[in-house]
FIKOLNU-469673 format. One line per 2 residues: their letters; for each residue y, x, z of C-alpha. Coordinates in steps of 0.02 Angstrom, whole numbers, plus 50000, padded with zeros to 5 digits. Layout:
N
A	Y:X:Z; ...
This chain:
413
MR	48749:53533:45883; 48865:53600:46017
SL	48998:53472:45972; 48868:53334:45991
IL	48818:53392:46164; 48999:53397:46219
WV	49039:53227:46141; 48904:53124:46224
PV	48960:53140:46406; 49138:53101:46353
LW	49081:52942:46266; 48978:52891:46419
VG	49124:52912:46536; 49242:52813:46421
CS	49122:52661:46422; 49081:52660:46605
PS	49153:52522:46719; 49315:52571:46807
AP	49307:52603:46994; 49327:52442:47095
VF	49501:52410:47162; 49451:52299:47306
ED	49343:52368:47447; 49372:52239:47582
IQ	49495:52107:47638; 49620:52238:47692
SV	49629:52309:47518; 49675:52133:47453
QD	49812:52120:47584; 49874:52296:47536
AQ	49886:52246:47354; 49985:52088:47399
AL	50104:52187:47504; 50161:52275:47347
LS	50208:52117:47255; 50385:52072:47225
NA	50436:51939:47101; 50330:51823:47000
RF	50318:51658:46908; 50171:51541:46910
TA	50103:51376:46850; 49986:51293:46974
TM	49869:51156:46911; 49806:51044:47052
ES	49669:50914:47047; 49615:50802:47186
YT	49480:50668:47213; 49462:50553:47360
EA	49283:50491:47378; 49327:50352:47499
TG	49433:50261:47366; 49358:50332:47208
DG	49529:50384:47140; 49609:50548:47099
WG	49770:50630:47040; 49835:50787:46955
RV	49987:50893:46984; 50073:51038:46894
VE	50191:51144:46993; 50297:51279:46908
AD	50387:51403:47017; 50490:51563:47021
WM	50460:51666:47174; 50569:51807:47243
AD	50494:51906:47385; 50598:51989:47522
HA	50496:52114:47620; 50638:52139:47746
VG	50618:51972:47833; 50479:52021:47948
DS	50326:51908:47959; 50371:51808:47803
SM	50387:51879:47629; 50465:51724:47558
AG	50647:51738:47513; 50664:51604:47383
WR	50570:51476:47272; 50622:51366:47129
LS	50500:51228:47093; 50466:51095:46965
DT	50336:50976:47032; 50255:50851:46913
YF	50134:50723:46982; 50009:50626:46879
DD	49903:50475:46927; 49832:50322:46840
ED	49999:50229:46844; 50143:50349:46836
TT	50209:50524:46807; 50345:50588:46923
TR	50440:50751:46918; 50542:50825:47061
WY	50642:50986:47066; 50671:51098:47216
GL	50782:51249:47240; 50744:51347:47398
WQ	50843:51499:47457; 50830:51572:47633
AE	50855:51422:47748; 50934:51302:47624
LT	50842:51171:47524; 50908:51080:47373
QI	50803:50942:47299; 50807:50808:47164
GA	50689:50666:47183; 50622:50539:47058
DS	50782:50437:47088; 50886:50579:47013
IL	50985:50596:47173; 51033:50773:47225
KA	51016:50817:47408; 51053:50980:47495
DT	50996:51019:47671; 50994:51165:47792
VE	50821:51186:47865; 50776:51273:48027
GR	50654:51418:48021; 50543:51476:47879
SM	50399:51352:47907; 50311:51266:47762
NG	50249:51118:47864; 50376:50993:47800
NW	50531:51099:47811; 50534:51192:47648
VP	50458:51065:47528; 50456:50882:47577
SY	50297:50851:47475; 50147:50918:47570
YA	50042:50931:47411; 50178:51022:47316
SL	50193:51147:47459; 50007:51186:47444
AL	50044:51260:47273; 50144:51398:47359
PV	50002:51515:47413; 50012:51524:47603
ML	49970:51710:47618; 50123:51756:47511
WD	50245:51678:47637; 50149:51698:47800
ST	50080:51871:47826; 49989:51812:47986
WW	49876:51698:47881; 49738:51826:47860
AK	49730:51867:48047; 49723:51682:48091
QM	49569:51657:47981; 49476:51807:48050
ED	49519:51772:48232; 49472:51589:48235
SL	49308:51573:48330; 49274:51404:48246
MV	49285:51479:48071; 49141:51562:47977
VT	49213:51689:47856; 49112:51758:47709
TE	49169:51869:47568; 49102:51917:47396
HI	49165:52064:47295; 49149:52024:47110
LP	49130:52188:47017; 49204:52217:46844
EG	49037:52208:46752; 48967:52105:46611
GR	49138:52048:46549; 49190:51988:46722
EE	49357:52037:46796; 49357:52110:46968
AY	49400:51983:47104; 49375:51953:47286
VL	49312:51785:47351; 49347:51726:47526
TL	49252:51574:47592; 49308:51489:47754
VE	49195:51360:47837; 49254:51269:47992
VQ	49128:51244:48129; 49145:51088:48232
DS	49165:51096:48417; 49024:50982:48477
TS	49112:50955:48645; 49266:50883:48562
ED	49298:50695:48565; 49326:50705:48375
YH	49153:50776:48344; 49056:50685:48208
AD	48896:50743:48124; 48963:50703:47950
TY	49127:50798:47971; 49151:50960:47874
SQ	49288:51071:47807; 49276:51217:47684
SQ	49395:51316:47575; 49367:51454:47452
WT	49498:51577:47383; 49480:51692:47234
FR	49597:51841:47221; 49615:51943:47060
AP	49625:52126:47038; 49726:52232:47046
DG	49874:52138:47121; 49777:52024:47241
LP	49862:51865:47181; 49760:51704:47211
VR	49697:51625:47050; 49587:51487:47120
ME	49571:51384:47279; 49439:51249:47311
EK	49448:51141:47465; 49326:51009:47527
WF	49343:50914:47687; 49278:50753:47759
RG	49313:50660:47922; 49157:50567:47975
DM	49245:50463:48104; 49363:50393:47972
AY	49243:50403:47821; 49383:50489:47728
GR	49402:50659:47643; 49459:50748:47490
DM	49401:50874:47357; 49545:50974:47286
SI	49565:51127:47177; 49718:51233:47129
SW	49717:51358:46985; 49861:51480:46966
DW	49923:51561:46807; 50036:51708:46857
EL	50170:51809:46769; 50237:51962:46859
TN	50418:51989:46807; 50570:52094:46851
DE	50685:52071:46995; 50840:52023:46896
TV	50758:51879:46802; 50686:51790:46955
SA	50829:51832:47071; 50951:51748:46952
AI	50836:51601:46929; 50825:51568:47113
AG	50989:51621:47186; 51087:51545:47040
WE	50988:51383:47032; 51096:51236:46992
AP	51054:51054:46981; 51037:50977:46807
DW	51192:50885:46744; 51108:50718:46758
AK	51075:50735:46944; 51176:50612:47051
AP	51250:50655:47218; 51206:50533:47358
EP	51334:50411:47420; 51416:50469:47584
KD	51343:50383:47736; 51450:50271:47843
PA	51394:50296:48026; 51450:50119:48069
VD	51331:50049:47937; 51192:50178:47921
GG	51176:50231:48103; 51194:50398:48184
GD	51040:50493:48125; 50852:50505:48133
ED	50832:50535:48319; 50822:50348:48354
WY	50711:50305:48206; 50574:50228:48314
EE	50689:50115:48410; 50787:50070:48256
TL	50631:50037:48152; 50552:49931:48288
AA	50714:49831:48314; 50716:49789:48127
LP	50544:49708:48138; 50520:49525:48187
AV	50575:49502:48366; 50456:49449:48503
GS	50470:49260:48524; 50531:49230:48347
AA	50428:49144:48211; 50330:49272:48105
PA	50411:49276:47929; 50308:49208:47784
IS	50189:49326:47696; 50066:49287:47559
GK	49950:49376:47440; 49767:49380:47393
LL	49609:49414:47491; 49483:49544:47430
DG	49385:49407:47339; 49541:49361:47238
QS	49583:49198:47325; 49764:49164:47370
AA	49806:49164:47555; 49957:49161:47668
LS	49994:49191:47851; 50031:49005:47868
DY	49846:48971:47830; 49803:49041:48001
LG	49913:48925:48109; 49808:48873:48257
QV	49733:49047:48275; 49791:49202:48359
VY	49820:49331:48222; 49826:49522:48231
LD	49933:49572:48081; 49898:49753:48033
FW	50003:49844:47902; 49898:49997:47849
YI	49833:50100:47705; 49687:50215:47666
GC	49743:50395:47702; 49842:50351:47861
GP	49745:50437:48002; 49791:50319:48145
CM	49762:50169:48031; 49587:50224:47990
RA	49545:50274:48171; 49595:50098:48226
MP	49479:50012:48104; 49318:50017:48204
HL	49405:49935:48351; 49488:49805:48244
DH	49314:49763:48180; 49254:49751:48359
MQ	49400:49635:48403; 49358:49524:48254
KE	49178:49507:48310; 49216:49482:48494
FG	49366:49365:48487; 49337:49282:48319
PE	49231:49139:48388; 49378:49096:48503
GF	49503:49070:48360; 49559:49250:48325
TV	49583:49340:48159; 49624:49518:48114
LG	49722:49514:47951; 49749:49681:47872
VN	49899:49697:47753; 49895:49831:47617
HH	50024:49852:47481; 49977:50034:47438
QK	49806:50019:47360; 49704:49918:47240
PE	49585:49780:47310; 49432:49869:47244
MV	49481:50030:47335; 49503:49940:47501
DR	49341:49840:47477; 49245:49997:47436
YL	49315:50092:47591; 49277:49948:47715
AR	49101:49925:47643; 49060:50109:47661
RG	49110:50100:47842; 49020:49936:47874
LD	49180:49847:47924; 49211:49662:47905
IP	49401:49641:47925; 49498:49511:47819
QL	49627:49591:47704; 49785:49522:47629
MI	49831:49621:47474; 50015:49612:47424
DS	50117:49699:47288; 50264:49742:47400
LP	50331:49711:47575; 50405:49537:47591
EG	50574:49497:47664; 50570:49505:47853
YP	50444:49649:47862; 50540:49815:47843
VK	50386:49919:47884; 50421:50108:47881
AY	50281:50178:47991; 50095:50147:47988
PT	50007:50066:48061; 50133:49933:48107
WM	50052:49785:48195; 50099:49622:48281
VI	50006:49491:48378; 50051:49311:48325
DR	50005:49162:48430; 49930:48996:48377
EG	50101:48921:48345; 50154:49068:48230
AV	50270:49156:48354; 50269:49344:48377
VA	50195:49391:48546; 50201:49580:48527
CD	50249:49709:48393; 50228:49898:48386
MG	50183:50048:48280; 50042:50174:48289
YG	49869:50182:48367; 49841:50313:48501
EG	49743:50348:48660; 49712:50190:48760
AD	49767:50073:48620; 49597:49989:48616
VT	49610:49933:48798; 49790:49875:48777
LD	49751:49772:48624; 49597:49692:48702
SL	49705:49639:48851; 49842:49577:48742
VR	49728:49469:48638; 49637:49398:48787
VT	49803:49342:48865; 49862:49265:48704
L	49699:49169:48674
């Protein structure tokens, strides 16, 4: 009987849930601070409601931390980024070490660059979406403070206890509050993200993000799931520091300054200069309208045409749309046509987007850019007079563009 009395408490203690590891946000940060090297596979899924299309992505990475670099704990990454959509599968490789980036694109060409700083916004990984797979709080230790200090961010947390077969985790939800005094305020705009961190190491295992811009009728739902493997220093260090391009990678041809120009600092002037010159005849361009009928720029001789190269997902392009619709309605009776040109998306996507916004703007759908239109920035637009000559040509849509365009069209009419 005595042995039974002594055995029962021992059995009860052995079956009780373990004490929670996470107590608050700081405890998650403390756990992450102890991390060193790891490997992960990130599975990304995205859906764009405006166009009704989506894509998937798998990013595999080796990560080596360096806690001696101050605000950033990122010393090196090696990525394999595979992108899936309805039409293609593309894989790119990246080797990142300190301030040097080596990359191999879909064209199999090897490029190596020295990047300034330790920023992730375009410097480390050229692909914005691939860079999202690198959990921001692991390379920017100020991320946590930024979320907590932002007055336009509502932060809520949930501590998931290790009960009922559930693993302990910490869930952080961030909801952005719109500034009603801002010019960009729109009742339908929202932005929310949710992060789930596992115990006991604090690594993120799930991120869900939803945002929508009411003024552009455009948004995205995206999720990322991480599968982690903590490993030893030697394995990951060798994988990153000793990363070499595959044998099949091709080195780029050396550039000739006399042929290729002197660099990217003059890209705007060089790109603009390559477009049809003011006073010249607009090059031929043909395609199909949204209803499937064939059409060409030459069909609009005798009218003033605003030719607009754009795509859904380009912020300035979408912000310009309501005013282009206004121009079509106001100047259309006088012999004016806005003709959108899109070679990025399917006709049904464009038709759906315009219909959702209540926009009536003629669209010319083309498979690729025709000769004479080396468009590299969006939107690229030009005003063409009744005789088919280019009156004005430029890129972008910023503050005051609506007034400028109205004046330009009135003068040309």
